[in-house]
Structure formats: structure tokens, C-alpha cells
C-alpha positions in Angstrom: -145.6 33.3 0.2 -144.3 34.6 3.6 -147.9 33.5 5.3 -147.1 30.2 3.5 -143.5 29.8 5.2 -145.1 30.8 8.5 -147.4 28.2 8.1 -145.2 25.4 7.1 -142.9 26.6 10.3 -145.8 26.4 12.9 -146.7 22.9 11.2 -143.1 21.6 12.3 -143.2 23.1 15.7 -146.5 21.5 16.4 -144.9 18.2 15.2 -141.9 18.8 17.7 -144.2 19.9 20.6 -146.1 16.4 20.1 -142.8 14.1 19.7 -141.7 16.0 22.9 -144.9 15.6 25.1 -144.9 11.5 23.8 -141.3 11.3 24.9 -141.8 12.8 28.4 -145.0 10.4 28.8 -143.0 7.4 27.8 -140.0 8.5 30.0 -142.5 9.4 33.1 -144.1 5.7 32.3 -140.9 3.7 32.2 -139.5 5.7 35.3 -142.6 4.7 37.0 -142.2 1.0 36.1 -138.5 1.4 37.3 -139.2 3.2 40.8 -141.9 -0.1 41.5 -139.3 -2.3 40.5 -136.7 -0.9 43.0 -139.4 -1.0 45.6 -140.0 -4.6 45.5 -136.2 -4.9 45.0 -135.5 -3.3 48.5 -138.5 -5.1 49.7 -136.8 -8.6 48.7 -133.4 -7.2 50.0 -135.3 -6.7 53.2 -137.0 -9.8 53.5 -133.5 -11.4 52.6 -131.5 -9.9 55.5 -134.5 -10.7 57.7 -134.3 -14.5 56.8 -130.5 -14.5 56.9 -130.8 -12.9 60.4 -133.4 -15.8 61.3 -131.3 -18.6 59.9 -128.2 -16.7 61.6 -129.9 -17.0 65.1 -131.1 -20.6 64.6 -128.1 -21.9 63.5 -126.4 -20.5 66.5 -128.9 -21.9 68.8 -128.9 -25.2 67.5 -125.0 -25.2 67.9 -125.3 -24.3 71.1 -128.3 -26.9 71.6 -125.8 -29.4 70.0 -123.0 -28.6 72.2 -125.0 -29.1 75.6 -126.6 -32.6 74.1 -123.3 -34.0 73.2 -124.0 -33.5 69.1 -120.8 -31.6 69.1 -118.0 -30.9 71.5 -119.6 -29.4 74.0 -118.0 -26.2 76.1 -116.5 -27.4 79.3 -118.3 -24.5 80.9 -122.0 -25.3 79.5 -122.3 -28.8 80.3 -125.2 -29.0 82.5 -128.6 -30.4 82.0 -130.5 -27.2 83.0 -128.5 -25.3 80.2 -129.5 -28.1 77.9 -133.1 -28.1 78.8 -133.3 -24.3 78.5 -131.8 -25.0 75.2 -134.8 -27.0 73.7 -137.2 -24.7 75.4 -135.6 -21.8 73.3 -135.8 -24.0 70.4 -139.2 -25.0 70.6 -140.3 -21.4 71.2 -138.4 -20.6 68.1 -139.9 -23.0 66.0 -143.3 -23.6 67.7 -144.8 -21.5 64.6 -144.0 -24.3 62.2 -143.4 -27.1 64.4 -145.4 -30.5 63.8 -147.8 -32.0 66.8 -146.1 -34.9 66.9 -142.4 -33.3 67.1 -141.5 -34.9 71.0 -137.8 -35.6 70.4 -134.7 -33.7 70.2 -134.1 -35.4 66.8 -137.6 -34.3 65.4 -136.5 -30.8 66.4 -133.4 -31.1 64.7 -134.9 -32.7 61.6 -137.7 -30.0 61.6 -135.1 -27.1 62.2 -133.1 -28.4 59.0 -136.0 -28.7 56.8 -136.7 -25.2 57.9 -133.3 -23.9 57.2 -133.3 -25.7 53.6 -136.7 -24.2 52.9 -135.3 -21.0 54.2 -132.3 -20.9 52.1 -134.7 -22.1 49.1 -136.7 -19.3 49.6 -133.5 -16.9 49.9 -132.4 -18.2 46.6 -135.6 -17.5 44.9 -135.7 -14.2 46.4 -132.3 -13.7 45.0 -133.2 -15.1 41.5 -136.3 -12.6 41.7 -134.1 -9.7 42.5 -131.5 -10.8 39.7 -134.4 -10.9 37.2 -135.8 -7.5 38.5 -132.5 -6.0 38.1 -132.3 -7.4 34.7 -135.7 -6.0 33.9 -134.7 -2.7 35.2 -131.5 -2.7 33.3 -133.5 -3.6 30.0 -136.2 -0.9 30.7 -133.2 1.5 31.1 -131.6 0.5 28.2 -134.9 1.0 26.2 -135.6 4.5 27.5 -132.3 5.3 26.7 -132.5 4.2 23.4 -136.3 5.7 22.9 -134.8 8.9 24.4 -131.9 8.8 21.7 -134.3 7.9 18.6 -136.7 10.7 19.8 -133.7 13.1 19.8 -132.7 12.0 16.7 -136.1 12.3 15.2 -136.1 15.8 16.5 -133.0 17.1 15.1 -133.9 15.3 11.8 -137.1 17.6 11.7 -135.6 20.6 13.1 -132.8 19.8 10.2 -135.7 19.7 7.7 -137.4 22.3 9.0 -134.2 25.0 8.5 -133.8 23.5 5.1 -137.7 24.0 4.1 -137.1 27.6 5.1 -134.0 28.2 3.5 -135.5 26.4 -0.1 -138.7 28.7 0.5 -136.6 31.8 1.1 -134.7 31.2 -2.1 -138.0 30.3 -3.6 -139.4 33.6 -2.7 -136.4 35.4 -3.5 -136.2 33.7 -7.2 -140.2 34.6 -7.5 -139.6 38.4 -6.5 -136.8 38.4 -9.0 -138.7 37.1 -11.8 -141.7 39.7 -10.7 -139.0 42.4 -10.9 -138.0 41.3 -14.3 -141.5 41.1 -15.8 -141.8 44.6 -14.6 -139.1 45.6 -16.0 -140.0 43.9 -19.4 -143.3 44.9 -19.4 -142.0 48.6 -18.8 -139.7 48.3 -21.9 -142.5 46.6 -24.0 -144.7 49.7 -22.9 -142.0 52.3 -24.3 -141.5 50.3 -27.3 -145.1 50.2 -27.8 -145.4 54.2 -27.2 -142.4 54.7 -29.6 -144.0 52.6 -32.0 -147.2 54.2 -31.7 -145.5 57.5 -32.4 -143.7 56.4 -35.3 -146.9 55.0 -36.8 -148.7 58.5 -36.2 -145.6 60.4 -37.5 -145.9 57.6 -40.8 -149.5 58.4 -40.8 -149.2 62.2 -41.1 -146.6 61.9 -43.9 -148.9 59.3 -45.4 -151.7 62.0 -45.2 -149.3 64.6 -46.4 -148.3 62.3 -49.6 -151.9 61.9 -50.2 -153.0 65.4 -49.8 -150.0 66.0 -52.4 -151.2 63.8 -54.9 -154.5 65.1 -54.5 -153.4 68.3 -55.4 -151.7 67.1 -58.4 -154.7 65.1 -59.4 -156.9 68.4 -58.7 -154.2 70.3 -60.9 -154.4 67.5 -63.6 -158.5 67.9 -63.8 -158.2 71.7 -63.7 -156.0 71.1 -67.2 -158.5 68.5 -68.7 -161.4 70.4 -67.6 -162.0 71.5 -71.2 -162.3 67.8 -72.5 -164.7 66.7 -69.3 -168.0 66.7 -69.1 -170.1 67.3 -65.8 -170.1 64.2 -63.8 -173.7 62.4 -63.4 -174.7 60.0 -61.3 -175.0 56.6 -62.4 -176.9 54.9 -59.6 -177.2 55.2 -55.5 -176.5 53.6 -52.4 -179.9 51.8 -51.2 -178.8 50.0 -48.1 -175.8 49.9 -45.7 -174.6 47.5 -43.5 -174.3 48.7 -39.7 -171.6 46.2 -38.6 -169.5 45.5 -41.8 -168.3 47.8 -44.7 -170.8 46.5 -47.0 -173.8 47.9 -49.0 -175.9 47.3 -51.9 -176.9 49.9 -55.1 -179.4 50.0 -57.4 -177.4 48.6 -60.1 -177.2 45.2 -61.4 -177.5 42.4 -64.4 -179.6 44.5 -66.5 -177.1 47.4 -66.5 -174.4 45.5 -67.5 -172.6 45.5 -64.2 -169.9 43.2 -63.5 -168.1 41.9 -60.2 -165.0 44.2 -60.0 -166.3 47.5 -61.2 -165.6 50.4 -59.0 -167.7 53.9 -58.4 -166.7 57.0 -56.6 -169.6 57.4 -53.8 -170.2 61.0 -53.3 -172.9 63.5 -51.9 -173.5 67.3 -52.1 -171.8 69.6 -49.8 -173.3 73.2 -48.6 -172.5 74.6 -51.8 -174.3 71.9 -53.5 -171.0 70.5 -55.3 -170.0 66.9 -55.3 -168.2 65.7 -52.1 -166.2 62.5 -52.5 -166.9 60.2 -49.2 -165.2 57.1 -50.8 -165.3 54.0 -53.1 -167.9 51.2 -53.4 -166.5 48.1 -55.2 -168.9 45.6 -56.7 -168.2 42.0 -55.1 -171.3 40.2 -56.5 -174.4 41.0 -58.7 -177.4 39.6 -57.0 -180.3 40.8 -59.6 -181.4 42.9 -62.4 -181.2 45.8 -60.2 -179.1 45.0 -57.2 -175.6 44.4 -56.3 -173.5 43.8 -53.4 -170.4 46.2 -52.9 -167.8 46.6 -50.5 -167.0 50.2 -49.0 -164.1 52.0 -48.5 -165.0 55.2 -46.7 -162.5 57.9 -46.8 -163.1 59.6 -43.8 -163.8 57.7 -40.7 -166.2 61.0 -39.9 -168.1 61.1 -43.1 -169.1 57.6 -43.3 -171.0 56.1 -46.7 -174.8 56.4 -45.9 -178.1 55.3 -48.1 -178.8 57.8 -51.1 -175.4 58.7 -51.6 -174.6 58.9 -55.3 -172.1 56.6 -57.6 -170.2 58.3 -60.4 -168.0 56.2 -63.0 -167.6 58.5 -66.1 -166.6 55.0 -68.2 -170.0 53.3 -67.1 -172.6 53.5 -69.4 -175.6 51.1 -68.6 -177.4 51.4 -71.9 -175.1 52.9 -75.1 -172.3 51.4 -76.8 -169.1 53.2 -76.4 -165.5 53.5 -77.9 -162.2 54.1 -76.6 -158.9 54.5 -78.2 -155.4 53.8 -76.2 -152.3 55.8 -76.4 -149.0 54.9 -75.3 -147.4 52.2 -73.2 -149.0 50.1 -70.5 -147.1 48.5 -67.7 -147.3 45.1 -66.9 -148.4 45.8 -63.5 -151.8 46.9 -65.2 -152.0 43.7 -67.3 -150.3 45.6 -70.4 -152.2 46.8 -73.2 -154.4 43.2 -73.7 -155.3 43.5 -69.8 -156.6 47.6 -70.4 -158.7 46.3 -73.4 -160.5 43.7 -71.0 -161.3 46.2 -68.5 -162.9 48.5 -70.8 -164.7 45.3 -72.7 -166.1 45.0 -69.2 -167.5 48.4 -69.1 -169.0 47.6 -72.4 -166.5 49.9 -74.3 -165.0 48.8 -77.5 -161.3 49.7 -78.3 -160.6 51.0 -81.7 -157.0 52.2 -83.2 -157.7 55.8 -84.5 -159.8 58.7 -82.7 -162.7 59.9 -84.7 -166.0 61.4 -83.9 -167.2 58.0 -82.8 -164.6 57.7 -80.1 -166.1 58.5 -76.7 -162.9 58.2 -74.6 -159.1 58.8 -74.9 -156.9 56.5 -72.7 -153.5 57.5 -72.0 -150.9 55.2 -70.7 -148.3 55.7 -68.3 -145.9 58.3 -69.2 -142.8 56.9 -67.8 -143.4 53.6 -69.5 -141.9 53.3 -73.0 -140.0 51.1 -75.4 -136.8 52.7 -75.3 -137.0 53.6 -71.2 -137.4 57.4 -71.8 -140.5 59.5 -70.7 -143.1 59.4 -73.3 -144.3 62.8 -74.8 -148.1 61.8 -75.1 -149.2 65.5 -75.4 -147.5 65.4 -79.0 -149.1 62.2 -79.9 -151.3 62.4 -83.1 -154.3 60.9 -81.5 -153.8 63.0 -78.4 -153.9 66.0 -80.7 -157.1 65.0 -82.7 -158.8 63.9 -79.7 -157.9 67.6 -78.3 -159.9 69.0 -81.8 -162.6 66.7 -81.3 -163.4 67.3 -77.7 -163.0 63.7 -76.9 -163.0 62.9 -73.3 -159.3 61.9 -72.1 -158.4 59.6 -69.0 -155.1 58.6 -67.7 -154.4 55.0 -66.9 -154.4 55.9 -63.3 -157.8 57.3 -63.6 -158.7 54.5 -65.3 -157.6 52.0 -62.7 -159.7 53.7 -60.0 -163.0 52.4 -61.5 -161.7 48.7 -61.4 -160.9 46.1 -58.6 -157.3 46.8 -57.1 -154.6 44.5 -56.2 
């Protein structure tokens, strides 16, 4: 911006220099013309003075001649013929350059002298007119030069004023831009500070969420331990056959021939170093492609342990071949679709819902303990169907566990 300001000032300086040079050249030309006019005027004045002097001499001689010849009242001391003759001769010598060849008499000389005097007077008048005209031209030129000089000075003053105003405006603009830049820098720093604070808060929330997740996992593990006597060892119901490199999408070897429907969810596991199942995430069926293949959406549990080809699929409620039966106990919240919604989900898995637990019952599904018609917490452990299921060794699952094997949201 400072380079731009200097460039603008330099342009204005060049313009001012050019204008001043033009004014000097114009003034020099006008001064030369005025000097020439003055020279012509002085020459004309010299010619006029010479003509006047010659005329005065001729008039004087003519008067002397007239007095000698008696045309005027002669001087008493100059009345001789010799003086008259000498006067005539002098007059002839004076007029001999323009004297006609037939001029013989005094009258001829007088007429010729008069004509020369008139011609010389006219010449003097013409010279005076030319001098007056030259004076007028010189005065007009001087006025024009003065007017041009004043106009050039006015233009120079205006250009200087514009240059000063432009420099002031540029300086103000630069100051404004610098202020804006400082404001932007300050705002960027504040935004960076806010972002850092938000990242720190997000990290704290992530740690808190991880702690809560670990707590829930511990509770689920404890619950699984308590219900272990009613659970059968989980078995793989299928496996992952292909995983996308760019998207969280994979394909499994279960399809329409296995009574698979969109929305079913499977726990994805592999074996750890102790040959025990290790949970890697979840796979939700999004589209049944064929009898033995379906597309699933992956939910990886750990970023460092991605789901891969060959991982196994677990869902204790899913049976691709047999017909099974379940009994629902307790109240089921509206968020789960109520009792009817849970029955519909079980039907999607090929599980029929009965009223009483007997030897044909495969699963006992427990509702949410905190939901009841009276608003009090349910005591499901004392429910007759729960007691019967314990005696018969029926597999027991909570609503939360059941919801884990269906589409979320």
C-alpha cells in the first residue's frame, strides 16, 4: 500500500513538471515575439524620428527659399539674388533623389517639395498606425501570457491540492486497513482460543462418556454374570465376507434364505489371545441382497481394532432354521414401541410370543424395571413367570439386550 501511495505521488509530480515545462516554453515563445515586436517598434520610431527631422529641415529650407523669392515676407537682411539662387540649389540637392526630370521652375520644386512632405507625412502616419497596432498586439500578447501563466498556476495549485488530498485519503485508507487487519488477527486469536477451549471441553466430555460407558459395561458384565446360569454359550450365526475400504459397509453370508430381514443387528466378534470372543462392534442389516448375502452397516467399537473379513456374527435370538417361542414379562416403554412393538420385533426374528412359560419356551424377555402402571419400580424377580423360567432353565434377556439386536433410532 505504501508503494502504491508513492507511485501515485510520483505520477502527480511528473504531471506537474510537464505542466511547468510547457508554461516556461510558452512564456519563452511569447517573450521572443514581444522582443521582436519591441525591435520593430523601436525601428519604426527611429524611422519616424528621421522622417520628422528630414521634414523639419525641408520645411526650414522651404521657408528660407520662400522668403528669398518673395513668397513670404523676406528677412530684410537676406534679400539678395545670390542667396535666393543658393537656396534653390540647396533645395535641388535636397530633392534631387526624387526630383522629376522636367522640374525646372521654382513652382515645380515647390509642388514637388509639397508632394514629398505630404507623402512623408502619410508614411509617418502609417508608421504610427503600425506602431499603435504593434503596441496593441504586444499588450494582447502580454495579457495572453499573463492569463496563461495564471491558468497554469491555477492548474498547478489544483493538482497539488489533489495530490495532497489523495495522499491524505491513501494514508487514511492504509490506516483503516491496518486497523481491520489487527481486528481480524485479534478475532482469529480469540476464535483459536475458543476452539482450543472447545476441544479441551470435548476431550473432557469424551473422557466422561468413556467412564460412563465403562461403568455401563461393568454393570452389563455383572448382570451377565448373575444370569450366566440361564445362558447358553454363544455360537456364531454367520461371518463377514467382505469389508469396504472407504465406507463403513460390509457383506455377510446370511440372506433371505436364513429368514434375515433389514434392521436385524449382530454383534461382531473375533477371538482374543485366550481364544475367547472379543467384541469389535456391531453390524446392522441394511439390505438383503440374495439368499446367502446381505449388506450391513458397521459400527466399530475401537478405532485401533477395525472389523475385518472373517469376523463372526452373534445374535442369541436369531435362528435361521427352527421355530422358537418367547414370553414377555413386565411393562415395556412407549420408546420401545410398547408390548406390541416388542412382539413385532421378535416376529421379525422368527420368534412367536406366548403367555406362559413352559418347556417349549426358548426365551424370557424382561421389560424395563422402572416402568409400571403405578409408577413404582417393578419387582420382576418375584414374578411367577420369571420363577418358572428359572426352574426350567429358560434363556432370559432384558429389553435393553433385546434392543441391541434391532435397528436403533
